[in-house]
C-alpha positions in Angstrom: 43.0 78.7 205.4 39.6 80.4 205.2 37.3 79.0 202.4 37.4 82.3 200.3 41.1 82.4 200.2 41.3 78.7 199.2 38.9 79.3 196.3 40.9 82.2 195.0 44.1 80.2 195.3 42.6 77.3 193.3 41.3 79.6 190.5 44.6 81.4 190.2 46.5 78.1 190.2 44.2 76.7 187.5 44.7 79.8 185.2 48.4 79.6 185.7 48.4 75.9 184.7 46.4 76.7 181.5 48.8 79.5 180.5 51.8 77.1 181.0 50.1 74.4 179.0 49.2 76.8 176.1 52.8 78.0 176.0 53.9 74.4 175.4 51.1 73.3 173.0 50.9 76.3 170.6 54.4 76.1 169.3 54.0 72.3 168.8 50.7 72.8 166.9 52.3 75.4 164.7 55.2 73.0 163.9 52.8 70.2 163.0 50.6 72.7 161.0 53.6 73.6 158.9 54.3 69.9 158.2 50.6 69.1 157.4 49.5 72.2 155.4 50.6 72.1 151.8 52.8 74.9 150.7 51.5 77.2 147.9 53.4 76.7 144.6 55.4 79.7 143.5 54.4 80.7 139.9 57.4 82.4 138.2 56.6 85.6 136.3 57.1 85.4 132.6 60.2 87.0 131.2 61.4 87.3 127.6 64.9 87.0 128.7 66.5 83.8 127.5 63.4 82.7 125.5 64.3 80.8 122.4 64.1 82.7 119.1 61.0 82.4 117.0 57.4 83.4 117.1 54.9 83.1 120.0 51.1 83.3 120.0 48.8 85.6 122.0 49.2 83.4 125.1 53.0 83.6 124.8 53.3 80.0 123.8 56.1 79.2 121.4 54.9 78.3 117.9 58.0 77.8 115.7 61.4 79.1 114.6 61.5 77.1 111.4 61.6 79.3 108.3 60.9 82.5 110.3 64.1 84.3 109.6 65.7 84.8 106.2 69.4 85.4 106.8 71.9 86.7 104.3 75.6 87.4 104.5 76.9 90.5 102.7 80.7 90.9 102.9 81.5 90.8 106.6 77.9 91.4 107.9 74.9 89.2 108.4 71.5 90.6 107.5 68.0 89.4 108.3 66.3 90.2 105.0 62.8 88.9 105.8 60.7 87.6 108.7 57.8 85.3 107.9 54.9 85.6 110.2 51.4 84.1 110.3 48.3 86.2 111.0 48.0 85.3 114.7 51.7 85.6 115.7 51.8 88.1 118.5 55.5 88.1 119.8 58.8 87.8 117.9 62.1 86.9 119.5 65.1 87.5 117.3 68.1 85.1 117.4 71.2 86.0 119.4 74.1 87.5 117.5 75.8 85.4 115.0 79.6 85.8 114.7 82.0 84.9 112.0 85.6 84.1 112.7 86.3 87.8 112.4 83.5 88.6 114.9 80.8 90.0 112.6 77.4 90.6 114.1 73.8 90.2 112.8 72.2 93.3 111.6 68.9 94.0 109.9 69.0 95.2 106.3 67.1 98.0 104.8 67.7 98.8 101.1 66.3 101.4 98.7 65.3 98.6 96.3 62.5 97.4 98.7 59.4 99.3 99.7 59.7 101.0 103.1 57.2 98.9 105.0 58.4 95.6 103.4 62.0 96.1 104.3 61.7 93.5 107.0 58.2 92.5 107.9 55.2 92.3 105.6 51.8 93.8 106.3 50.6 90.4 107.5 52.3 91.3 110.8 49.3 93.4 112.0 48.9 91.2 115.1 52.4 91.6 116.3 52.5 93.0 119.9 56.1 92.6 121.1 59.6 92.5 119.5 62.6 91.3 121.5 66.3 91.4 120.7 68.3 89.3 123.2 71.6 90.7 121.9 73.1 93.6 120.0 71.8 94.2 116.5 73.9 96.9 114.9 71.4 98.3 112.5 67.6 98.4 112.6 66.7 99.0 109.0 64.6 101.8 107.5 60.9 101.4 108.2 61.6 97.8 109.5 58.8 98.0 112.1 56.7 100.9 110.8 52.9 100.9 110.6 52.2 98.1 113.0 49.0 99.0 114.7 49.2 96.5 117.6 52.9 96.7 118.5 53.1 97.6 122.2 56.7 96.8 123.4 60.2 96.7 122.0 63.3 95.6 123.9 66.8 95.9 122.5 69.8 93.9 123.7 73.4 95.1 124.1 76.8 93.8 123.2 80.1 95.0 121.7 79.8 97.7 119.1 77.3 100.5 118.3 73.7 100.5 117.2 71.8 102.7 114.7 68.0 103.0 114.3 67.5 104.1 110.7 64.8 106.5 109.4 61.1 105.7 110.1 62.1 102.5 111.9 59.0 102.5 114.2 56.9 105.3 112.6 53.1 105.2 113.1 53.2 102.4 115.7 50.2 103.9 117.4 50.0 101.3 120.2 53.7 101.4 121.2 53.9 102.1 124.9 57.3 100.8 126.1 60.8 100.9 124.6 63.9 99.5 126.3 66.9 100.9 124.4 70.3 99.3 124.0 73.2 100.9 125.8 75.0 100.7 122.4 72.5 103.0 120.7 74.4 106.0 119.1 71.9 107.3 116.5 68.2 107.5 116.0 67.1 108.4 112.4 64.6 110.8 111.0 61.0 110.3 112.2 61.9 107.0 113.8 59.1 107.2 116.3 56.8 109.7 114.7 53.1 109.6 115.6 53.5 106.9 118.3 50.5 108.4 120.0 50.5 105.8 123.0 54.2 106.3 123.9 54.4 107.7 127.5 58.1 107.7 128.3 61.5 107.9 126.5 64.6 107.1 128.7 67.9 107.4 126.8 70.1 107.9 129.8 71.7 104.4 129.7 72.5 104.8 125.9 75.5 106.2 124.1 73.3 108.4 122.0 74.9 111.2 120.0 72.5 111.9 117.2 68.8 112.4 116.9 67.1 112.7 113.5 64.6 115.4 112.6 61.1 114.8 113.9 62.3 111.6 115.7 59.4 111.9 118.2 57.2 114.3 116.3 53.5 113.8 117.1 53.9 111.6 120.2 51.0 113.3 121.8 50.9 111.2 125.0 54.6 111.5 125.8 55.1 113.0 129.2 58.5 111.8 130.4 61.8 112.3 128.5 65.4 111.6 129.7 68.2 112.8 127.5 71.9 111.9 128.0 74.7 114.5 128.0 76.3 112.7 125.1 73.7 114.2 122.8 75.2 116.7 120.2 72.2 118.7 119.1 68.3 119.0 119.1 67.2 118.9 115.5 64.1 120.3 113.7 60.7 119.2 115.0 62.3 116.7 117.5 59.4 117.0 120.0 57.0 118.9 117.8 53.3 118.4 118.6 54.1 116.5 121.8 51.3 118.3 123.6 51.5 116.3 126.9 55.3 116.9 127.3 55.9 119.6 130.0 59.4 118.9 131.1 62.6 117.2 130.0 65.3 115.6 132.2 68.8 116.4 130.9 71.8 114.5 132.3 74.2 117.5 131.8 74.6 120.7 133.7 72.7 124.0 133.0 75.7 125.4 131.0 75.8 122.3 128.8 72.1 122.6 128.1 72.6 126.3 127.2 75.4 125.5 124.8 73.6 122.5 123.2 72.7 123.5 119.6 68.9 123.5 119.1 66.8 124.1 116.0 64.2 126.8 116.5 61.4 124.3 115.9 62.7 121.5 118.1 59.8 121.8 120.5 57.2 123.5 118.4 53.7 122.6 119.4 54.8 121.0 122.7 54.1 122.1 126.3 57.7 122.0 127.5 58.3 124.5 130.3 61.1 123.1 132.3 64.5 121.5 131.6 65.7 119.6 134.7 69.5 119.5 134.6 71.9 117.9 137.1 72.6 121.2 138.9 69.3 123.1 138.5 66.2 123.9 136.4 66.1 125.8 133.2 62.8 127.6 132.6 61.9 127.3 128.9 60.5 130.6 127.4 
């Protein structure tokens, strides 16, 4: 063989050997690397689901459940008459439903004998940011959570039965941004969420809602998404009044159902609603 051809043969042979060696070594190195390199720990995201009842601080660390809930039985129902909080308590998890032999549930009391704001929680709850119900509470009392300047999130649980939010239940909660409604919800009272100026979205499609009180969302100036179920029976006075950011509403029913739905003449006064998006088309609001 001439010298040049031999040189080329040696070079090509050497390159081929290196490629073969690499194909054997790289998988082995990867295997040992997996064995040697420590795996990164998985940090679970925090969830309020299944958290024990009681109060939590700003860091979501459990503080106590002792003497937090004052519970009273009235006939066949249980009522939480009072909740005792300290100034720095930030999150509140209610106990799961309590049942008697006849199957009665917890509910939250609101009576005319007590002042509206003190029906459930005193004004010392100004630091409260989140309220969580792991199960169905049949009644949320009048003004039970009204005038809480830092309240940002509310989540309702579900169960067997129906739920009512009484008048002014969350009125003037100016920081409230997120509400997860119970599928058992059938009624929202008068001005229940009035002047919740940080509220962006209301989704009631998964509920059993039939009745909305007058001015239920009046003054929710940042509200821009609304989803209404076909089970709704009417749109009352000042329902979305002064909701200046609200331009469209999603309605679960058909165009004919929307046209036949009773509406007070002032239900959207001062809002920017122009479209009603129904299941079979879009209604242009005049």
